[in-house]
N, C-alpha and C positions, 0 to 999 in steps of 0.2 A: 695139360694145356701149354702151348708154346708161349714163352714170354715175349714181350715187345723189346726187351733189352738183349742185344747181341751177346753180351758178356755172360748172361745167364744160360743162353742157348749153346754157346761154344766156349766151354772152359779151357779148351786147348789153345784156342786163338788168344784168349785173355792171358794165359800163361806165357805164350810166345811174345805178346806185347810187353808184358811186365819184364821178361828176361831181356829183350832188346833195349828197352829204356834203361834198365839197371846197368847194362853194359856200356851204352853210348852216352846216356844223359843221367848219370846217377843222382844228380842234385834235383831232378824233377820228382815231384810227389804226385801219386795217383789219388784223385778225389772224385766226388760225385756232386753234380749240380742238383738243385731241388726237383728238377723234372726227370731225374734218373740218368741223365747222360754222364758218362765217365769223362774225365779230363785230367791232363797232366799240367802241373804248374811249376815253373822254375825260371831260372835266369840263364842267359847266354851273353857272351861278349866276344863275337867272332873277330873283331878288328883289334882287340887288345886295348892297349893304352890310348890308341888313336881314336877309339870308338866309344860307344855307350854300352852300358849294361841294359839289356832288354829283358823285361819281365813278360813272359809268354804264357798263354793258355793254349793247350792243344786239345781240342774238343772233338770227341767222336759223336757222329749221329747215332741214334738208337738202332739204325739198321746197318751199321758197319759190318762187314765191308760192302759197300754198295756204290755204284755209279751208273748213270745212264749212258756214259761214254761220250756225251755231247755237252750237256749243260751243267753237270755237277763238277764245277771247278774245284780241284783238290779232292774230289771224291767225297767220302764220308768222314774225312778228318779235316778240320779247319784249325789254322794257327792264327790266333789273335794276339797282337801285341797289346798288353795292358799299359805298359810304360816303356818307352814313350808311346803316346796315343797317336795312331795314324791320322785320325780326323783332325787333331790339333796340328800335327805336322803339315797336313794338306792345307789347312787355313794359312799357315805361315808361308807356304810356297806359292800361294795365290793361284795364278793361271796355269802353272805347271802341274799336270796330273801325275801323281806318283804311279809309275808303271807296276804292273804285276800284282795289283791288289784288287780285291773285290769287296763290294759294299753290301751291307744288309741293314735292315731297320731304317729305311729312308736316309741313307748315307750317315748314320750315326756310328755304325760298327764296321770296321774294315778288317779283313783277314788277308793273309799273304797267300798268293797262288803258289802252291808247293808242288804241283804236278799238273801236267796237261790232262784234260778230261779223258782223252782216249788212252792215256798211259796208266791210269789208276788201275790197280789189280784188285779184282773182286771175285776170284774163283774159289772153289773149295780147296784147292791145293796151293794157291798163292794169293796173298792179299797185301796191299800196301799197309804200311805200319806207321804208328805215331813217330817212331824213331826215324824212319825214312823221310816223312814229311817235315819233321823238325830239322833234319839235316839240310833239306832244301831251303827251309826258312832261314837257317843260319847263312847259307850262301846268299840269299836275297838280302839279308841284313848287311853282310859284308860288302856286297856290290853297291847297295844303297848308300852306305856310309862313305865308301870310296868316292861316289858321285858327289855327295854332300860336301866332302873335303876338297873337291876339285881334282881328284886324282884320275878320274875317268870322265869322258864326255857323256852327257845325258843320252845321246843317241845310242851309245854302246850299252848303257843300262837298259834303255827302252827296248832295243831290238835283239841284243846279243847275250842275254843273261845266261843262256845255256852254254855259251862258249867260255865262261869264266871258270 
């Protein structure tokens, strides 16, 4: 009987995910949520001394790799900032909506958009990875902190993230 967990059905994909994360984000640890979803947890500091240390969770959906190509922002991998908390940051910013984030659980949990829905790879020969999504999250964090520091205008952050 086929499992509902991707990592039990495709050990080769899991091994590739582990190898990529060990190579590019060796400080992240692989863990499992109570509902069986796998996730990586670790910290990044893309802006260095001028920025913050971000504690992130990179969570796979149970049906990874999967996307409907239209509505599954980020595909089947979500990158959630644990600290700093995006909901708290959004409250501090007031009327300015933080670009390139998506909300779940009635605007309690926010995750970073790491890939356009139509660019997520979910074929048998190519799939988007946690390492790839985390790389995009680091880019988002870098540009977000540059904006917060006043180094780039809001409009550039809102519209031109892929140009950075």
